[in-house]
PDB file with one MODEL, atoms N, CA, C and O in Angstrom:
MODEL        1
ATOM      1  N   UNK A   1       4.928  -3.872 -43.991  1.00  0.00           N
ATOM      2  CA  UNK A   1       6.080  -3.280 -43.056  1.00  0.00           C
ATOM      3  C   UNK A   1       5.366  -3.586 -41.877  1.00  0.00           C
ATOM      4  O   UNK A   1       5.808  -4.455 -41.125  1.00  0.00           O
ATOM      5  N   UNK A   2       4.431  -3.051 -41.645  1.00  0.00           N
ATOM      6  CA  UNK A   2       3.641  -2.894 -39.752  1.00  0.00           C
ATOM      7  C   UNK A   2       2.998  -4.783 -39.329  1.00  0.00           C
ATOM      8  O   UNK A   2       3.073  -5.306 -38.217  1.00  0.00           O
ATOM      9  N   UNK A   3       2.477  -5.361 -40.468  1.00  0.00           N
ATOM     10  CA  UNK A   3       2.370  -6.455 -40.268  1.00  0.00           C
ATOM     11  C   UNK A   3       3.126  -7.222 -39.491  1.00  0.00           C
ATOM     12  O   UNK A   3       2.737  -7.744 -38.446  1.00  0.00           O
ATOM     13  N   UNK A   4       4.784  -7.366 -40.206  1.00  0.00           N
ATOM     14  CA  UNK A   4       5.276  -8.180 -39.705  1.00  0.00           C
ATOM     15  C   UNK A   4       6.295  -7.674 -38.408  1.00  0.00           C
ATOM     16  O   UNK A   4       7.047  -8.307 -37.666  1.00  0.00           O
ATOM     17  N   UNK A   5       5.996  -6.437 -38.495  1.00  0.00           N
ATOM     18  CA  UNK A   5       6.271  -6.150 -37.195  1.00  0.00           C
ATOM     19  C   UNK A   5       5.276  -6.384 -35.921  1.00  0.00           C
ATOM     20  O   UNK A   5       5.650  -6.658 -34.781  1.00  0.00           O
ATOM     21  N   UNK A   6       3.858  -6.209 -36.387  1.00  0.00           N
ATOM     22  CA  UNK A   6       2.719  -6.751 -35.112  1.00  0.00           C
ATOM     23  C   UNK A   6       3.206  -8.387 -34.623  1.00  0.00           C
ATOM     24  O   UNK A   6       3.248  -8.858 -33.487  1.00  0.00           O
ATOM     25  N   UNK A   7       3.508  -8.956 -35.805  1.00  0.00           N
ATOM     26  CA  UNK A   7       3.680 -10.799 -35.714  1.00  0.00           C
ATOM     27  C   UNK A   7       4.506 -10.890 -34.792  1.00  0.00           C
ATOM     28  O   UNK A   7       4.036 -11.626 -33.924  1.00  0.00           O
ATOM     29  N   UNK A   8       5.720 -10.438 -34.469  1.00  0.00           N
ATOM     30  CA  UNK A   8       7.192 -10.411 -34.455  1.00  0.00           C
ATOM     31  C   UNK A   8       7.003  -9.951 -32.747  1.00  0.00           C
ATOM     32  O   UNK A   8       7.658 -10.555 -31.898  1.00  0.00           O
ATOM     33  N   UNK A   9       6.028  -8.809 -32.347  1.00  0.00           N
ATOM     34  CA  UNK A   9       6.216  -8.746 -31.285  1.00  0.00           C
ATOM     35  C   UNK A   9       5.108  -9.529 -30.529  1.00  0.00           C
ATOM     36  O   UNK A   9       5.075  -9.660 -29.306  1.00  0.00           O
ATOM     37  N   UNK A  10       4.012 -10.140 -31.593  1.00  0.00           N
ATOM     38  CA  UNK A  10       2.817 -11.372 -30.497  1.00  0.00           C
ATOM     39  C   UNK A  10       4.021 -12.059 -30.247  1.00  0.00           C
ATOM     40  O   UNK A  10       4.620 -11.796 -29.204  1.00  0.00           O
ATOM     41  N   UNK A  11       4.505 -12.945 -31.074  1.00  0.00           N
ATOM     42  CA  UNK A  11       5.162 -13.730 -31.078  1.00  0.00           C
ATOM     43  C   UNK A  11       5.857 -13.589 -29.744  1.00  0.00           C
ATOM     44  O   UNK A  11       5.553 -14.307 -28.791  1.00  0.00           O
ATOM     45  N   UNK A  12       6.924 -12.526 -29.674  1.00  0.00           N
ATOM     46  CA  UNK A  12       7.822 -12.426 -28.822  1.00  0.00           C
ATOM     47  C   UNK A  12       7.160 -11.990 -27.237  1.00  0.00           C
ATOM     48  O   UNK A  12       7.916 -11.966 -26.266  1.00  0.00           O
ATOM     49  N   UNK A  13       5.684 -11.655 -27.095  1.00  0.00           N
ATOM     50  CA  UNK A  13       5.333 -11.673 -26.102  1.00  0.00           C
ATOM     51  C   UNK A  13       4.504 -12.928 -25.828  1.00  0.00           C
ATOM     52  O   UNK A  13       4.215 -13.064 -24.639  1.00  0.00           O
ATOM     53  N   UNK A  14       4.187 -13.600 -26.415  1.00  0.00           N
ATOM     54  CA  UNK A  14       3.019 -15.117 -26.472  1.00  0.00           C
ATOM     55  C   UNK A  14       4.693 -15.967 -25.424  1.00  0.00           C
ATOM     56  O   UNK A  14       4.613 -16.371 -24.264  1.00  0.00           O
ATOM     57  N   UNK A  15       5.646 -15.997 -26.063  1.00  0.00           N
ATOM     58  CA  UNK A  15       6.675 -17.094 -25.696  1.00  0.00           C
ATOM     59  C   UNK A  15       6.850 -16.468 -24.016  1.00  0.00           C
ATOM     60  O   UNK A  15       6.735 -17.226 -23.053  1.00  0.00           O
ATOM     61  N   UNK A  16       7.125 -15.061 -23.873  1.00  0.00           N
ATOM     62  CA  UNK A  16       6.947 -14.880 -22.142  1.00  0.00           C
ATOM     63  C   UNK A  16       5.353 -14.736 -21.399  1.00  0.00           C
ATOM     64  O   UNK A  16       5.214 -14.312 -20.252  1.00  0.00           O
ATOM     65  N   UNK A  17       4.579 -15.029 -21.991  1.00  0.00           N
ATOM     66  CA  UNK A  17       3.466 -16.089 -21.301  1.00  0.00           C
ATOM     67  C   UNK A  17       3.217 -17.010 -21.453  1.00  0.00           C
ATOM     68  O   UNK A  17       2.011 -17.219 -21.323  1.00  0.00           O
ATOM     69  N   UNK A  18       4.035 -18.146 -21.801  1.00  0.00           N
ATOM     70  CA  UNK A  18       3.719 -19.755 -21.917  1.00  0.00           C
ATOM     71  C   UNK A  18       4.743 -19.585 -21.180  1.00  0.00           C
ATOM     72  O   UNK A  18       4.312 -19.100 -20.133  1.00  0.00           O
ATOM     73  N   UNK A  19       6.112 -19.728 -21.101  1.00  0.00           N
ATOM     74  CA  UNK A  19       7.316 -19.623 -20.013  1.00  0.00           C
ATOM     75  C   UNK A  19       7.106 -19.156 -18.464  1.00  0.00           C
ATOM     76  O   UNK A  19       7.648 -19.548 -17.431  1.00  0.00           O
ATOM     77  N   UNK A  20       5.967 -18.027 -18.739  1.00  0.00           N
ATOM     78  CA  UNK A  20       5.220 -17.313 -16.885  1.00  0.00           C
ATOM     79  C   UNK A  20       4.474 -18.572 -16.385  1.00  0.00           C
ATOM     80  O   UNK A  20       3.847 -18.293 -15.363  1.00  0.00           O
ATOM     81  N   UNK A  21       4.331 -19.840 -16.751  1.00  0.00           N
ATOM     82  CA  UNK A  21       3.213 -20.329 -16.176  1.00  0.00           C
ATOM     83  C   UNK A  21       3.616 -21.835 -15.650  1.00  0.00           C
ATOM     84  O   UNK A  21       2.889 -22.732 -15.222  1.00  0.00           O
ATOM     85  N   UNK A  22       4.850 -21.790 -15.815  1.00  0.00           N
ATOM     86  CA  UNK A  22       5.511 -22.535 -14.692  1.00  0.00           C
ATOM     87  C   UNK A  22       5.853 -22.729 -13.577  1.00  0.00           C
ATOM     88  O   UNK A  22       6.920 -22.394 -13.061  1.00  0.00           O
ATOM     89  N   UNK A  23       4.746 -23.435 -12.986  1.00  0.00           N
ATOM     90  CA  UNK A  23       4.397 -23.688 -11.071  1.00  0.00           C
ATOM     91  C   UNK A  23       5.292 -25.282 -10.719  1.00  0.00           C
ATOM     92  O   UNK A  23       5.338 -26.295 -11.416  1.00  0.00           O
ATOM     93  N   UNK A  24       5.718 -25.094  -9.826  1.00  0.00           N
ATOM     94  CA  UNK A  24       6.733 -26.657  -9.953  1.00  0.00           C
ATOM     95  C   UNK A  24       5.918 -26.952  -7.971  1.00  0.00           C
ATOM     96  O   UNK A  24       6.013 -26.112  -7.076  1.00  0.00           O
ATOM     97  N   UNK A  25       5.520 -27.734  -7.892  1.00  0.00           N
ATOM     98  CA  UNK A  25       4.846 -27.869  -6.391  1.00  0.00           C
ATOM     99  C   UNK A  25       5.794 -28.821  -5.623  1.00  0.00           C
ATOM    100  O   UNK A  25       5.892 -29.941  -6.124  1.00  0.00           O
ATOM    101  N   UNK A  26       6.213 -28.684  -4.966  1.00  0.00           N
ATOM    102  CA  UNK A  26       7.020 -29.527  -3.663  1.00  0.00           C
ATOM    103  C   UNK A  26       6.113 -30.400  -2.799  1.00  0.00           C
ATOM    104  O   UNK A  26       5.123 -29.941  -2.230  1.00  0.00           O
ATOM    105  N   UNK A  27       6.371 -31.271  -2.750  1.00  0.00           N
ATOM    106  CA  UNK A  27       5.091 -32.297  -1.569  1.00  0.00           C
ATOM    107  C   UNK A  27       6.492 -32.312  -0.403  1.00  0.00           C
ATOM    108  O   UNK A  27       7.570 -32.864  -0.627  1.00  0.00           O
ATOM    109  N   UNK A  28       6.100 -31.513   0.923  1.00  0.00           N
ATOM    110  CA  UNK A  28       6.156 -31.804   2.565  1.00  0.00           C
ATOM    111  C   UNK A  28       6.551 -32.621   2.646  1.00  0.00           C
ATOM    112  O   UNK A  28       6.126 -33.456   1.848  1.00  0.00           O
ATOM    113  N   UNK A  29       7.427 -32.995   3.422  1.00  0.00           N
ATOM    114  CA  UNK A  29       7.627 -34.445   3.592  1.00  0.00           C
ATOM    115  C   UNK A  29       7.321 -34.853   4.802  1.00  0.00           C
ATOM    116  O   UNK A  29       7.312 -34.064   5.747  1.00  0.00           O
ATOM    117  N   UNK A  30       6.968 -36.410   4.960  1.00  0.00           N
ATOM    118  CA  UNK A  30       5.600 -36.898   5.708  1.00  0.00           C
ATOM    119  C   UNK A  30       5.627 -36.828   7.174  1.00  0.00           C
ATOM    120  O   UNK A  30       4.576 -36.970   7.799  1.00  0.00           O
ATOM    121  N   UNK A  31       7.151 -36.544   7.994  1.00  0.00           N
ATOM    122  CA  UNK A  31       7.439 -36.080   9.116  1.00  0.00           C
ATOM    123  C   UNK A  31       6.981 -35.102   9.368  1.00  0.00           C
ATOM    124  O   UNK A  31       7.056 -34.989  10.591  1.00  0.00           O
ATOM    125  N   UNK A  32       6.477 -34.187   8.908  1.00  0.00           N
ATOM    126  CA  UNK A  32       6.155 -32.488   8.944  1.00  0.00           C
ATOM    127  C   UNK A  32       4.729 -32.132   8.818  1.00  0.00           C
ATOM    128  O   UNK A  32       4.238 -31.754   7.755  1.00  0.00           O
ATOM    129  N   UNK A  33       3.985 -32.277  10.064  1.00  0.00           N
ATOM    130  CA  UNK A  33       2.660 -32.033   9.802  1.00  0.00           C
ATOM    131  C   UNK A  33       1.713 -31.064  10.415  1.00  0.00           C
ATOM    132  O   UNK A  33       2.042 -31.301  11.577  1.00  0.00           O
ATOM    133  N   UNK A  34       0.890 -30.254  10.517  1.00  0.00           N
ATOM    134  CA  UNK A  34       0.492 -29.354  10.815  1.00  0.00           C
ATOM    135  C   UNK A  34       0.713 -27.563  10.384  1.00  0.00           C
ATOM    136  O   UNK A  34       0.367 -26.734  11.226  1.00  0.00           O
ATOM    137  N   UNK A  35       1.291 -27.101   9.063  1.00  0.00           N
ATOM    138  CA  UNK A  35       1.823 -26.362   8.507  1.00  0.00           C
ATOM    139  C   UNK A  35       1.174 -25.417   9.168  1.00  0.00           C
ATOM    140  O   UNK A  35      -0.002 -25.699   9.397  1.00  0.00           O
ATOM    141  N   UNK A  36       1.691 -23.985   9.705  1.00  0.00           N
ATOM    142  CA  UNK A  36       0.684 -22.784   9.807  1.00  0.00           C
ATOM    143  C   UNK A  36       1.564 -22.205   9.380  1.00  0.00           C
ATOM    144  O   UNK A  36       2.645 -22.773   9.226  1.00  0.00           O
ATOM    145  N   UNK A  37       1.325 -20.427   8.934  1.00  0.00           N
ATOM    146  CA  UNK A  37       1.641 -19.797   8.425  1.00  0.00           C
ATOM    147  C   UNK A  37       0.499 -18.550   9.425  1.00  0.00           C
ATOM    148  O   UNK A  37      -0.713 -18.665   9.241  1.00  0.00           O
ATOM    149  N   UNK A  38       1.033 -17.394  10.463  1.00  0.00           N
ATOM    150  CA  UNK A  38      -0.168 -16.632  10.508  1.00  0.00           C
ATOM    151  C   UNK A  38       0.491 -15.046  11.033  1.00  0.00           C
ATOM    152  O   UNK A  38       1.648 -15.121  11.445  1.00  0.00           O
ATOM    153  N   UNK A  39       0.066 -14.107  11.044  1.00  0.00           N
ATOM    154  CA  UNK A  39       0.072 -12.798  11.376  1.00  0.00           C
ATOM    155  C   UNK A  39       0.761 -13.071  13.320  1.00  0.00           C
ATOM    156  O   UNK A  39       0.180 -13.802  14.123  1.00  0.00           O
ATOM    157  N   UNK A  40       1.632 -12.535  13.536  1.00  0.00           N
ATOM    158  CA  UNK A  40       2.245 -12.477  14.898  1.00  0.00           C
ATOM    159  C   UNK A  40       0.983 -12.173  15.981  1.00  0.00           C
ATOM    160  O   UNK A  40       0.612 -12.710  17.025  1.00  0.00           O
ATOM    161  N   UNK A  41       0.456 -10.864  15.063  1.00  0.00           N
ATOM    162  CA  UNK A  41      -0.233 -10.147  15.958  1.00  0.00           C
ATOM    163  C   UNK A  41      -2.623 -11.018  15.912  1.00  0.00           C
ATOM    164  O   UNK A  41      -3.502 -11.270  15.088  1.00  0.00           O
ATOM    165  N   UNK A  42      -2.433 -11.049  17.112  1.00  0.00           N
ATOM    166  CA  UNK A  42      -4.249 -11.872  16.766  1.00  0.00           C
ATOM    167  C   UNK A  42      -4.866 -10.365  16.524  1.00  0.00           C
ATOM    168  O   UNK A  42      -4.911  -9.369  17.246  1.00  0.00           O
ATOM    169  N   UNK A  43      -5.328 -10.644  15.170  1.00  0.00           N
ATOM    170  CA  UNK A  43      -6.427  -9.677  14.812  1.00  0.00           C
ATOM    171  C   UNK A  43      -8.179 -10.187  14.774  1.00  0.00           C
ATOM    172  O   UNK A  43      -8.662 -10.715  13.772  1.00  0.00           O
ATOM    173  N   UNK A  44      -8.978  -9.917  16.041  1.00  0.00           N
ATOM    174  CA  UNK A  44      -9.944 -10.515  16.376  1.00  0.00           C
ATOM    175  C   UNK A  44     -11.620 -10.273  15.458  1.00  0.00           C
ATOM    176  O   UNK A  44     -12.767 -10.718  15.403  1.00  0.00           O
ATOM    177  N   UNK A  45     -10.589  -9.106  14.790  1.00  0.00           N
ATOM    178  CA  UNK A  45     -12.012  -8.471  13.788  1.00  0.00           C
ATOM    179  C   UNK A  45     -11.946  -9.008  12.558  1.00  0.00           C
ATOM    180  O   UNK A  45     -12.970  -9.534  12.122  1.00  0.00           O
ATOM    181  N   UNK A  46     -11.006  -8.994  11.922  1.00  0.00           N
ATOM    182  CA  UNK A  46     -10.983  -9.371  10.414  1.00  0.00           C
ATOM    183  C   UNK A  46      -9.302 -10.163  10.144  1.00  0.00           C
ATOM    184  O   UNK A  46      -8.300  -9.466  10.302  1.00  0.00           O
ATOM    185  N   UNK A  47      -9.208 -11.253   9.844  1.00  0.00           N
ATOM    186  CA  UNK A  47      -7.532 -11.729   9.361  1.00  0.00           C
ATOM    187  C   UNK A  47      -7.299 -10.538   8.080  1.00  0.00           C
ATOM    188  O   UNK A  47      -7.872 -10.788   7.020  1.00  0.00           O
ATOM    189  N   UNK A  48      -6.618  -9.484   8.154  1.00  0.00           N
ATOM    190  CA  UNK A  48      -6.054  -8.668   7.889  1.00  0.00           C
ATOM    191  C   UNK A  48      -4.739  -8.425   8.094  1.00  0.00           C
ATOM    192  O   UNK A  48      -4.333  -7.947   9.153  1.00  0.00           O
ATOM    193  N   UNK A  49      -3.859  -8.773   6.967  1.00  0.00           N
ATOM    194  CA  UNK A  49      -2.211  -8.451   7.751  1.00  0.00           C
ATOM    195  C   UNK A  49      -1.671  -7.377   6.976  1.00  0.00           C
ATOM    196  O   UNK A  49      -1.664  -7.454   5.748  1.00  0.00           O
ATOM    197  N   UNK A  50      -1.233  -6.415   7.563  1.00  0.00           N
ATOM    198  CA  UNK A  50      -0.915  -5.172   7.208  1.00  0.00           C
ATOM    199  C   UNK A  50       0.670  -5.083   6.616  1.00  0.00           C
ATOM    200  O   UNK A  50       1.643  -5.397   7.302  1.00  0.00           O
ATOM    201  N   UNK A  51       0.761  -4.556   5.101  1.00  0.00           N
ATOM    202  CA  UNK A  51       1.954  -4.945   4.366  1.00  0.00           C
ATOM    203  C   UNK A  51       3.274  -4.473   5.015  1.00  0.00           C
ATOM    204  O   UNK A  51       3.412  -3.260   5.178  1.00  0.00           O
ATOM    205  N   UNK A  52       4.411  -5.445   5.463  1.00  0.00           N
ATOM    206  CA  UNK A  52       5.278  -5.237   5.920  1.00  0.00           C
ATOM    207  C   UNK A  52       5.701  -5.760   7.458  1.00  0.00           C
ATOM    208  O   UNK A  52       6.730  -5.883   8.123  1.00  0.00           O
ATOM    209  N   UNK A  53       3.923  -6.045   7.635  1.00  0.00           N
ATOM    210  CA  UNK A  53       4.054  -6.930   9.348  1.00  0.00           C
ATOM    211  C   UNK A  53       4.868  -8.040   8.839  1.00  0.00           C
ATOM    212  O   UNK A  53       5.087  -8.276   7.650  1.00  0.00           O
ATOM    213  N   UNK A  54       5.261  -8.647   9.773  1.00  0.00           N
ATOM    214  CA  UNK A  54       6.123 -10.000  10.578  1.00  0.00           C
ATOM    215  C   UNK A  54       4.801 -10.953  10.807  1.00  0.00           C
ATOM    216  O   UNK A  54       3.821 -10.744  11.522  1.00  0.00           O
ATOM    217  N   UNK A  55       5.091 -12.008  10.001  1.00  0.00           N
ATOM    218  CA  UNK A  55       3.993 -13.915   9.874  1.00  0.00           C
ATOM    219  C   UNK A  55       5.732 -15.103  10.307  1.00  0.00           C
ATOM    220  O   UNK A  55       6.907 -15.332  10.019  1.00  0.00           O
ATOM    221  N   UNK A  56       4.220 -15.554  11.437  1.00  0.00           N
ATOM    222  CA  UNK A  56       4.908 -16.102  11.957  1.00  0.00           C
ATOM    223  C   UNK A  56       5.024 -17.782  11.055  1.00  0.00           C
ATOM    224  O   UNK A  56       4.033 -18.064  10.381  1.00  0.00           O
ATOM    225  N   UNK A  57       6.108 -18.738  11.068  1.00  0.00           N
ATOM    226  CA  UNK A  57       5.664 -19.691  10.401  1.00  0.00           C
ATOM    227  C   UNK A  57       5.818 -20.852  11.677  1.00  0.00           C
ATOM    228  O   UNK A  57       6.418 -20.686  12.739  1.00  0.00           O
ATOM    229  N   UNK A  58       4.981 -22.227  11.156  1.00  0.00           N
ATOM    230  CA  UNK A  58       5.291 -23.018  12.546  1.00  0.00           C
ATOM    231  C   UNK A  58       5.372 -24.952  12.011  1.00  0.00           C
ATOM    232  O   UNK A  58       5.769 -25.330  10.909  1.00  0.00           O
ATOM    233  N   UNK A  59       5.134 -25.399  12.560  1.00  0.00           N
ATOM    234  CA  UNK A  59       4.995 -27.021  11.546  1.00  0.00           C
ATOM    235  C   UNK A  59       5.175 -27.745  13.545  1.00  0.00           C
ATOM    236  O   UNK A  59       5.489 -27.385  14.679  1.00  0.00           O
ATOM    237  N   UNK A  60       4.673 -28.993  12.708  1.00  0.00           N
ATOM    238  CA  UNK A  60       4.926 -30.013  13.797  1.00  0.00           C
ATOM    239  C   UNK A  60       5.818 -31.065  13.527  1.00  0.00           C
ATOM    240  O   UNK A  60       5.289 -32.010  12.942  1.00  0.00           O
ATOM    241  N   UNK A  61       7.014 -31.181  13.779  1.00  0.00           N
ATOM    242  CA  UNK A  61       8.228 -31.987  13.496  1.00  0.00           C
ATOM    243  C   UNK A  61       8.396 -33.301  14.433  1.00  0.00           C
ATOM    244  O   UNK A  61       8.799 -33.382  15.594  1.00  0.00           O
ATOM    245  N   UNK A  62       7.731 -34.788  13.094  1.00  0.00           N
ATOM    246  CA  UNK A  62       7.465 -35.745  14.304  1.00  0.00           C
ATOM    247  C   UNK A  62       8.734 -36.582  14.659  1.00  0.00           C
ATOM    248  O   UNK A  62       8.675 -37.644  15.278  1.00  0.00           O
ATOM    249  N   UNK A  63       9.945 -35.978  14.188  1.00  0.00           N
ATOM    250  CA  UNK A  63      10.902 -37.309  14.001  1.00  0.00           C
ATOM    251  C   UNK A  63      11.515 -36.755  15.348  1.00  0.00           C
ATOM    252  O   UNK A  63      12.417 -37.448  15.819  1.00  0.00           O
ATOM    253  N   UNK A  64      11.160 -35.599  16.050  1.00  0.00           N
ATOM    254  CA  UNK A  64      11.782 -34.828  17.488  1.00  0.00           C
ATOM    255  C   UNK A  64      13.156 -35.066  17.409  1.00  0.00           C
ATOM    256  O   UNK A  64      13.589 -35.642  18.407  1.00  0.00           O
ATOM    257  N   UNK A  65      14.157 -34.757  16.367  1.00  0.00           N
ATOM    258  CA  UNK A  65      15.565 -34.580  16.404  1.00  0.00           C
ATOM    259  C   UNK A  65      16.059 -33.013  16.245  1.00  0.00           C
ATOM    260  O   UNK A  65      15.797 -32.244  15.321  1.00  0.00           O
ATOM    261  N   UNK A  66      16.650 -32.834  17.125  1.00  0.00           N
ATOM    262  CA  UNK A  66      17.543 -31.178  16.868  1.00  0.00           C
ATOM    263  C   UNK A  66      17.668 -31.173  15.812  1.00  0.00           C
ATOM    264  O   UNK A  66      18.415 -32.129  15.601  1.00  0.00           O
ATOM    265  N   UNK A  67      17.385 -30.616  14.695  1.00  0.00           N
ATOM    266  CA  UNK A  67      16.925 -30.082  13.135  1.00  0.00           C
ATOM    267  C   UNK A  67      17.238 -28.387  12.729  1.00  0.00           C
ATOM    268  O   UNK A  67      16.291 -27.606  12.641  1.00  0.00           O
ATOM    269  N   UNK A  68      18.482 -27.995  12.530  1.00  0.00           N
ATOM    270  CA  UNK A  68      18.166 -26.216  12.128  1.00  0.00           C
ATOM    271  C   UNK A  68      17.399 -26.309  10.623  1.00  0.00           C
ATOM    272  O   UNK A  68      17.643 -26.965   9.610  1.00  0.00           O
ATOM    273  N   UNK A  69      16.274 -25.256  11.003  1.00  0.00           N
ATOM    274  CA  UNK A  69      15.321 -25.225   9.180  1.00  0.00           C
ATOM    275  C   UNK A  69      15.965 -23.835   8.992  1.00  0.00           C
ATOM    276  O   UNK A  69      15.760 -23.194   7.961  1.00  0.00           O
TER     277      UNK A  69
ENDMDL
END
């Protein structure tokens, strides 16, 4: 009785772990260079970002068009 319950529970959890590992990598376009993500405040002592602190995302667009990202 308990043996079947353990097997069913194991199979259900194993199924969740297998599907949880899907990682899709998307490559950046060739016209975008120098991608940076950093804190807005410069901390010279240690590279620590506090929880809830805003980050700044910047990159170089080599096409020089007026695009909205």
